[in-house]
N, C-alpha and C positions, 0 to 999 in steps of 0.2 A: 504494500500500500504506500502511496506517495501523497503527501499533503503539501499544498502550496498556497501562499498568500497571494490573492488576485483581486482585481477590481472589475465588477460587472455593472455597467450602467451607472457608474459613480458610486457604487456600494462596495465596501470591503467585504470579501468572502474568503472562504477556505475551499480550494479545489481539492477534492478527494478522488484519487485515481487508483484503480485496482483492476486486475483481470476479472472478466465477468464471472460472478458467482452469485446465484440467486439469494443465498443466505446473507451475504454481505450487502447486497442491494436492499433487501428487506430491513436490515439493521440500520443502514444509512437513512432510509426513508422514515424511520422512526425519530430521527433528529429533527427537532422543530425548525422549520424554514428550509429544509433540505430541498434542493431543486436539481433536476437533470438539465444540463446544457447541451443542446444538439450541436451548437457551434464548437464547444470545447470537447464534446464527446466524453463528458465527465460529470460526476456529481459535485455539487458545491453546497456548502452550509454557511450560515452567518458567521462573520468574524467576531465572535463573542465568547465570553467565558462560559456561558451556559451551553452553547453548541459544542465548544471544545470539551467540556465536562462530559457531555453525552457521547461524543466520539471516543473519549478516553474510556468511559464506562463500557462501551460496546466492544472495543477492540484491544484495550491494554492487556486484559487477562490472557489473551491469546498471543500477545506479543506482536500484533499486527501493525501497531503504530509505534514509532520511535518517540517516546514521550520526552526524552531529554532534548531532542531537536524541536518538537512541537512546543515545549514550554518556552523555548527561546525564539519561536517564530515571530518575527516582527514584520509588519506590513510596510512595504515600500512600493514605489511605482513599478519596480521590476519584480519578477516572480522570485519568491524564495522557496526553496524546496527542502523537504525532509523526506528521507527514504529509510 
């Protein structure tokens, strides 16, 4: 899974990329404000503590998200990536 700080229509978001897996899609869809971007071909969630906490809760236990990187994810106009 890869998480990136992005901006969509002037709104800060976190792009969440992963190989297609129905279970992961279902978990991401449970995060408030999660949206699929046809343009980016990736899911994105609000750039907020609440959304990050939901992402962490859903994926940290399986080691799917590198939390040390996500904790330091800062929004800039260029994409910042955690892998």
